C-alpha positions in Angstrom: 80.7 123.7 104.5 83.4 122.8 107.0 80.8 121.5 109.4 79.3 119.3 106.7 82.7 117.8 105.8 83.4 117.1 109.5 80.0 115.3 109.7 80.8 113.2 106.6 84.3 112.4 107.9 82.8 111.3 111.2 80.4 109.0 109.4 83.2 107.6 107.3 85.2 106.8 110.5 82.1 105.0 111.9 81.7 103.0 108.7 85.4 102.1 108.9 85.0 100.8 112.4 81.9 98.8 111.4 83.8 97.2 108.5 86.7 96.2 110.8 84.2 94.7 113.3 82.4 92.9 110.4 85.6 91.4 109.1 86.5 90.0 112.6 83.0 88.6 113.1 83.1 87.0 109.7 86.4 85.3 110.4 85.2 84.2 113.9 82.0 82.7 112.4 83.9 80.9 109.7 86.3 79.3 112.2 83.4 78.3 114.5 81.6 76.7 111.6 84.7 74.8 110.6 84.9 76.4 107.2 88.1 76.3 105.2 90.1 79.5 105.7 90.4 80.5 102.0 86.9 81.8 101.5 86.8 83.5 104.9 90.2 85.1 104.3 89.2 86.3 100.9 86.1 88.0 102.4 88.2 89.5 105.2 90.7 90.9 102.7 87.9 92.5 100.7 86.4 94.1 103.8 89.8 95.3 104.9 90.5 96.9 101.5 87.2 98.6 101.7 88.0 99.9 105.2 91.3 101.2 104.1 89.7 103.1 101.3 87.2 104.6 103.7 90.0 105.6 106.0 91.8 107.4 103.1 88.6 109.3 102.2 88.2 110.3 105.8 91.8 111.5 106.0 91.4 113.5 102.8 88.3 115.3 104.2 90.1 115.9 107.4 93.0 117.5 105.6 95.4 114.6 106.6 96.9 113.6 103.3 99.6 111.2 104.7 
């Protein structure tokens, strides 16, 4: 079971990185398109919240409860 948990934790860490990248890409595209910052910032905050939740789940599976 430990190997399965390590695999899931690793996938969660990958998803976290993807969410961080996606948030930055979204902000960059919004700036390039001249969009107002409110909508882009709201989306970035939502993606960041999701990434933090994923990070917490990965930490719990890894035994790091800090």
